[in-house]
Steps between C-alpha positions, in 0.01 A plus 500: 500500500778244461859618496738296290874528495638551151871439447683707242725211408335173399774287658513676839229286669679183393830640619349581840355150539813321374692490835207339682449251218871414505495443877188283470655298219838454670384432854165325442446346160853370436535326841147360470576365153826350620323332794239349266775380266701343782191333645488261203867403531684247717848606605769313689606649837810665352325644195719312254222324311144605423220283364155602377235309698184692409229493765657213698622743770144622551363144513758410765422813697121461492516130588698573817254505796730729700491763226122478462459530878731802518316658207165458678640648823644794305162565335318488836760730659487748211120509488464546876767770526363691202137481609551561872765767443282699261179454700651602834688791340186633339303466822768683700532770233124563506512521880804731492334724245207554736703565816504866601670506843844343520503422129875552460580266792263236360656525152853490640416190704372327186807592293757380756518137375614633162806657664604177672772310313394151381771331707388685814135415426591133460685500832209677666250237382732215601522640853128574530391154382792294633346173628686510832571870569254692283245733656215405267590131522465528877160669468381236252612221735289663774197463270586137427650552153813294447710741289823366351567616147826303500302174498168586333523608133155664506599716797823594321304606192258695720790681668657583163170635367446713812855641484482571126161668530622709795800613297293573187205678663683826566629524141152448354351729765706794372366464147139437602504799735652722231233385257220561747628846586523588130124445458322836521274526804218621277488156337477327835 
Protein backbone atom coordinates (compact mmCIF):
# COMPACT_ATOMS: atom_id res chain seq x y z
CA UNK A 1 0.00 0.00 0.00
CA UNK A 2 1.44 3.37 -1.02
CA UNK A 3 1.11 6.30 1.34
CA UNK A 4 0.82 9.70 -0.28
CA UNK A 5 1.01 13.02 1.44
CA UNK A 6 -1.98 15.23 0.69
CA UNK A 7 -1.66 18.92 1.49
CA UNK A 8 -4.76 20.81 2.57
CA UNK A 9 -3.61 23.96 0.82
CA UNK A 10 -2.73 23.71 -2.87
CA UNK A 11 0.05 26.30 -2.62
CA UNK A 12 1.81 24.84 0.45
CA UNK A 13 4.14 22.46 -1.48
CA UNK A 14 5.27 25.31 -3.71
CA UNK A 15 5.78 27.53 -0.70
CA UNK A 16 7.92 24.86 0.98
CA UNK A 17 10.09 24.41 -2.12
CA UNK A 18 10.42 28.15 -2.83
CA UNK A 19 13.40 28.86 -0.48
CA UNK A 20 15.50 26.09 -2.03
CA UNK A 21 14.57 27.21 -5.54
CA UNK A 22 15.50 30.81 -4.65
CA UNK A 23 18.88 29.73 -3.27
CA UNK A 24 19.56 27.61 -6.36
CA UNK A 25 18.59 30.47 -8.66
CA UNK A 26 20.59 33.12 -6.80
CA UNK A 27 23.74 31.15 -6.06
CA UNK A 28 23.92 28.79 -9.06
CA UNK A 29 21.98 29.81 -12.13
CA UNK A 30 22.58 33.58 -12.00
CA UNK A 31 26.38 33.31 -11.53
CA UNK A 32 26.57 30.60 -14.20
CA UNK A 33 24.60 32.76 -16.62
CA UNK A 34 26.78 35.76 -15.85
CA UNK A 35 29.95 33.70 -16.43
CA UNK A 36 28.63 32.50 -19.81
CA UNK A 37 27.71 36.07 -20.76
CA UNK A 38 31.11 37.44 -19.76
CA UNK A 39 32.93 34.66 -21.60
CA UNK A 40 31.87 36.16 -24.94
CA UNK A 41 33.06 39.66 -24.03
CA UNK A 42 36.47 41.35 -24.16
CA UNK A 43 37.08 43.88 -21.40
CA UNK A 44 39.97 46.25 -20.82
CA UNK A 45 41.97 45.72 -17.58
CA UNK A 46 40.14 48.53 -15.77
CA UNK A 47 36.65 47.50 -16.87
CA UNK A 48 35.96 50.80 -18.63
CA UNK A 49 35.14 49.37 -22.05
CA UNK A 50 33.54 46.09 -23.08
CA UNK A 51 33.39 44.60 -26.56
CA UNK A 52 31.44 41.58 -27.79
CA UNK A 53 33.86 39.09 -29.38
CA UNK A 54 31.69 35.97 -29.64
CA UNK A 55 33.60 32.69 -29.51
CA UNK A 56 37.02 34.30 -30.10
CA UNK A 57 37.95 33.87 -26.41
CA UNK A 58 37.29 30.14 -26.68
CA UNK A 59 39.29 29.86 -29.92
CA UNK A 60 42.24 31.62 -28.25
CA UNK A 61 41.97 29.41 -25.20
CA UNK A 62 41.72 26.11 -27.10
CA UNK A 63 44.57 27.02 -29.45
CA UNK A 64 46.94 27.60 -26.52
CA UNK A 65 49.06 24.43 -26.05
CA UNK A 66 49.62 25.23 -22.36
CA UNK A 67 45.87 25.27 -21.71
CA UNK A 68 45.30 22.04 -23.62
CA UNK A 69 48.15 20.39 -21.70
CA UNK A 70 46.81 21.57 -18.34
CA UNK A 71 43.32 20.38 -19.32
CA UNK A 72 44.67 16.90 -20.14
CA UNK A 73 46.59 16.73 -16.85
CA UNK A 74 43.47 17.82 -14.96
CA UNK A 75 41.40 15.10 -16.65
CA UNK A 76 44.02 12.43 -15.84
CA UNK A 77 44.26 13.63 -12.23
CA UNK A 78 40.48 13.72 -11.79
CA UNK A 79 39.93 10.29 -13.33
CA UNK A 80 42.68 8.65 -11.28
CA UNK A 81 41.63 10.22 -7.99
CA UNK A 82 37.96 9.39 -8.53
CA UNK A 83 38.58 5.81 -9.64
CA UNK A 84 41.31 4.93 -7.14
CA UNK A 85 39.60 6.75 -4.27
CA UNK A 86 36.29 4.97 -4.81
CA UNK A 87 37.84 1.56 -5.50
CA UNK A 88 40.13 1.59 -2.46
CA UNK A 89 37.35 2.98 -0.23
CA UNK A 90 34.95 0.26 -1.29
CA UNK A 91 37.56 -2.45 -0.78
CA UNK A 92 38.41 -1.16 2.70
CA UNK A 93 34.72 -0.80 3.61
CA UNK A 94 34.03 -4.40 2.58
CA UNK A 95 37.01 -5.55 4.65
CA UNK A 96 35.93 -3.41 7.64
CA UNK A 97 32.40 -4.75 7.43
CA UNK A 98 33.70 -8.30 7.80
CA UNK A 99 36.11 -7.64 10.68
CA UNK A 100 34.84 -8.96 14.01
CA UNK A 101 37.78 -8.51 16.43
CA UNK A 102 39.20 -5.02 16.73
CA UNK A 103 36.63 -3.60 14.33
CA UNK A 104 36.40 -0.22 16.07
CA UNK A 105 40.20 0.24 16.03
CA UNK A 106 40.33 -0.72 12.33
CA UNK A 107 37.52 1.72 11.47
CA UNK A 108 39.09 4.50 13.52
CA UNK A 109 42.43 3.98 11.79
CA UNK A 110 40.74 4.30 8.40
CA UNK A 111 38.85 7.47 9.35
CA UNK A 112 41.89 9.33 10.74
CA UNK A 113 42.97 10.91 7.40
CA UNK A 114 39.57 12.63 7.24
CA UNK A 115 40.33 14.44 10.50
CA UNK A 116 43.69 15.76 9.29
CA UNK A 117 43.54 19.35 8.03
CA UNK A 118 44.46 19.75 4.33
CA UNK A 119 47.40 22.03 5.15
CA UNK A 120 48.77 19.50 7.64
CA UNK A 121 48.27 16.66 5.13
CA UNK A 122 50.15 18.65 2.49
CA UNK A 123 53.04 19.28 4.88
CA UNK A 124 53.07 15.62 5.86
CA UNK A 125 53.36 14.46 2.23
CA UNK A 126 56.06 17.05 1.48
CA UNK A 127 58.15 15.75 4.38
CA UNK A 128 57.58 12.07 3.57
CA UNK A 129 58.49 12.44 -0.12
CA UNK A 130 61.05 15.24 0.15
CA UNK A 131 63.80 14.37 -2.38
CA UNK A 132 66.65 14.97 0.09
CA UNK A 133 65.15 14.35 3.57
CA UNK A 134 62.04 12.27 2.97
CA UNK A 135 61.71 8.80 4.48
CA UNK A 136 60.05 7.23 1.44
CA UNK A 137 62.44 9.01 -0.92
CA UNK A 138 65.31 7.43 0.99
CA UNK A 139 63.73 3.97 0.75
CA UNK A 140 63.10 4.42 -2.99
CA UNK A 141 66.72 5.48 -3.52
CA UNK A 142 67.79 2.25 -1.79
CA UNK A 143 65.82 0.34 -4.45
CA UNK A 144 67.40 2.36 -7.25
CA UNK A 145 64.43 4.67 -7.93
CA UNK A 146 65.51 8.26 -8.48
CA UNK A 147 62.64 10.14 -6.81
CA UNK A 148 62.53 13.92 -7.24
CA UNK A 149 59.07 15.31 -7.81
CA UNK A 150 60.54 18.82 -7.99
CA UNK A 151 62.18 17.95 -11.31
CA UNK A 152 59.99 15.23 -12.83
CA UNK A 153 56.41 16.29 -13.71
CA UNK A 154 55.16 12.69 -13.82
CA UNK A 155 56.43 12.04 -10.31
CA UNK A 156 54.78 15.27 -9.13
CA UNK A 157 51.46 14.16 -10.63
CA UNK A 158 51.88 10.72 -9.04
CA UNK A 159 52.51 12.31 -5.64
CA UNK A 160 49.46 14.56 -6.01
CA UNK A 161 47.26 11.61 -6.97
CA UNK A 162 48.52 9.54 -4.02
CA UNK A 163 47.96 12.40 -1.57
CA UNK A 164 44.49 13.23 -2.92
CA UNK A 165 43.42 9.58 -2.87
CA UNK A 166 44.74 9.17 0.68
CA UNK A 167 42.75 12.21 1.79
CA UNK A 168 39.58 11.11 -0.03
CA UNK A 169 39.58 7.42 0.92
CA UNK A 170 38.44 7.96 4.50
CA UNK A 171 35.52 10.19 3.46
CA UNK A 172 34.26 7.65 0.92
CA UNK A 173 34.95 4.82 3.37
CA UNK A 174 32.44 6.26 5.85
CA UNK A 175 29.64 6.25 3.29
CA UNK A 176 30.45 2.84 1.83
CA UNK A 177 30.65 1.29 5.29
CA UNK A 178 27.35 2.89 6.31
CA UNK A 179 25.75 1.57 3.14
CA UNK A 180 27.12 -1.92 3.67
CA UNK A 181 25.97 -2.01 7.28
CA UNK A 182 22.48 -0.89 6.24
CA UNK A 183 22.06 -4.01 4.07
CA UNK A 184 20.12 -6.63 6.03
CA UNK A 185 22.21 -9.71 6.79
CA UNK A 186 19.41 -11.90 5.47
CA UNK A 187 20.03 -10.52 1.98
CA UNK A 188 23.73 -11.30 2.20
